[in-house]
N, C-alpha and C positions, 0 to 999 in steps of 0.2 A: 381088434379082432381077437377072438379066443382061439388058440391053437387046438387042433384036433388031437386030444389026448384023453378022450372019454369024459370030458367035462362039458356039460351043456349050461345054458344060461339058467336053467331051473335049479341045478344043483351046484352052482358056483359058490353060493354063500357058505355051505358047509366046508368046501375046500379051502376057502379063504380063512374061515374061522379056525379050521384045523391047523393051517399053516401058521396063523398068528399065535395060537396056543402053543404049538410046537416051538416056535422061536422064543416065546416067553419062558418056556421051560428050559430050553437048551442054553440060552444066552447067559443066565447066571452061573450055570455049571461051567461054561467055558471061561467066564470072567474069574471065577474062583480058582481055577487051575492055573491061571497065568502067573500068579505071584505078584502082579502089579498092585500098587496101592490104589484105593478108590479115589477117583478124581471128583472131589466134592463140588468144586466150582462148576465143572461140566454138568454134573448131575443136577445141581440146583438151577442152572440156566435152562437146561432141558425141561425141568419141571415147571419153571416159571413161564417158559415159552408155550408149553402145552396148555397151561392154565389160561394164559392170555388168549390163545386161539379158541379155547373152549368158551370163555366168557364173551368173546367177540361173536361167536356163533349163537350163543344164547341171546345176545342183544339183537342180532339180525332176526332171529326167530320171534322174539317178542314184538319187534316192530312190524314184522309181517303178519303176525296174528292180530295185532291191533288194527291194521289196515283191513284184514280179511273180515274180522268180526264187526268192525264199525260200531255204530251206536247200539246195536242189539245187545252186545256184551255189556255195555254200560247199564242198560235198562235191567238186564238179568241180575247183574251184581248189585244194583240199587235195591231190587226187590229182595234178594237173598240176604243182604246185610243191613237193611233198613231198621230192623228191630234188634236191639242188643241182646234181648233175652232169648228170642226164638232162633 
């Protein structure tokens, strides 16, 4: 449930995007002022984990599109790619 604070389901996306952009802007500024060294291991593991989740999502989407399109997509691709020159 969405709390009553002037946010409806129609305009929820701009609120979420604004919050995400705000956090992306504020977080480096807070990290820079802490004086702590950069934890390269943590940063690289986070990057690799995000990449793995992204690639897994792409795999799921590809499989779903193959099931959805079926043989129609194969026929369309054969017609479009049958001639090397055209």
